[in-house]
C-alpha positions as CSV (number, residue, x, y, z in Angstrom):
1,X,21.8,-0.3,-41.9
2,X,24.2,-1.7,-44.3
3,X,26.8,-0.3,-45.8
4,X,27.1,0.3,-49.3
5,X,30.8,-1.1,-50.8
6,X,32.9,2.2,-51.6
7,X,35.0,0.5,-54.4
8,X,33.6,-2.7,-57.2
9,X,36.8,-4.9,-56.1
10,X,34.5,-7.9,-55.2
11,X,34.7,-9.0,-51.5
12,X,35.1,-12.5,-51.4
13,X,38.4,-14.3,-52.6
14,X,36.3,-16.7,-54.0
15,X,32.7,-15.9,-55.3
16,X,30.1,-18.8,-53.6
17,X,27.5,-17.4,-55.2
18,X,27.0,-15.6,-58.6
19,X,24.6,-15.1,-61.3
20,X,23.5,-19.1,-61.0
21,X,22.6,-17.9,-57.7
22,X,20.8,-14.6,-58.5
23,X,18.4,-16.9,-61.7
24,X,18.2,-19.3,-58.6
25,X,16.0,-16.8,-56.2
26,X,14.9,-14.9,-59.1
27,X,13.2,-18.3,-60.2
28,X,11.6,-19.4,-56.8
29,X,10.5,-15.7,-56.5
30,X,7.9,-15.7,-59.5
31,X,6.7,-19.0,-58.2
32,X,3.0,-18.9,-56.6
33,X,2.9,-22.1,-55.1
34,X,5.6,-20.9,-52.6
35,X,3.8,-18.6,-49.7
36,X,6.1,-15.9,-47.8
37,X,7.7,-17.6,-45.6
38,X,9.1,-20.4,-47.6
39,X,10.5,-17.7,-49.0
40,X,11.5,-16.0,-46.6
41,X,13.6,-19.3,-45.9
42,X,15.2,-19.5,-49.4
43,X,16.1,-16.2,-48.4
44,X,18.0,-17.0,-45.5
45,X,19.8,-20.4,-46.5
46,X,21.2,-18.3,-49.9
47,X,23.1,-16.0,-47.3
48,X,23.8,-19.0,-45.1
49,X,25.5,-21.0,-47.7
50,X,27.2,-17.6,-49.5
51,X,31.2,-16.6,-48.4
52,X,31.8,-13.9,-45.8
53,X,31.5,-13.0,-42.3
54,X,29.6,-15.3,-39.8
55,X,28.8,-12.4,-37.8
56,X,27.7,-10.6,-40.9
57,X,25.3,-13.2,-43.0
58,X,23.4,-13.4,-39.6
59,X,22.7,-10.0,-38.9
60,X,20.9,-9.8,-42.8
61,X,18.9,-13.0,-42.0
62,X,18.0,-11.3,-39.3
63,X,16.8,-8.0,-41.2
64,X,15.2,-11.0,-44.1
65,X,13.4,-12.5,-40.8
66,X,12.2,-8.9,-39.9
67,X,10.8,-8.3,-43.7
68,X,7.7,-7.4,-43.5
69,X,6.9,-7.7,-47.3
70,X,9.0,-10.8,-50.5
71,X,10.2,-8.0,-52.4
72,X,12.4,-6.8,-49.7
73,X,13.8,-10.5,-49.2
74,X,14.4,-11.2,-52.1
75,X,16.5,-7.3,-51.9
76,X,18.6,-8.3,-49.1
77,X,19.3,-11.8,-50.1
78,X,20.2,-10.4,-54.2
79,X,22.1,-7.4,-52.4
80,X,23.9,-9.9,-50.3
81,X,24.8,-12.1,-53.5
82,X,25.9,-8.7,-56.0
83,X,28.2,-7.1,-52.8
84,X,30.1,-10.8,-52.6
85,X,30.7,-10.5,-56.9
86,X,32.2,-6.7,-56.2
87,X,29.2,-5.3,-57.8
88,X,29.1,-2.5,-55.5
89,X,25.5,-3.0,-53.2
């Protein structure tokens, strides 16, 4: 699985996502008109558009694809954003 960040230093010099991305992700999560497959794609797109190494992003995107619930997809994308911000996930 994923390793927990050991310090609060941001993992990226220039965070490409941040609070706005989290708010958009939560708003889409709350929409009842979007199905789980569409939401998974939104989560994958968020991860792909973020910074960092492609290998790690591919690993997270694979995990989102295998997620069995909407909540799990949200958690994976959310943790990716928070880790980029240095919030220790």
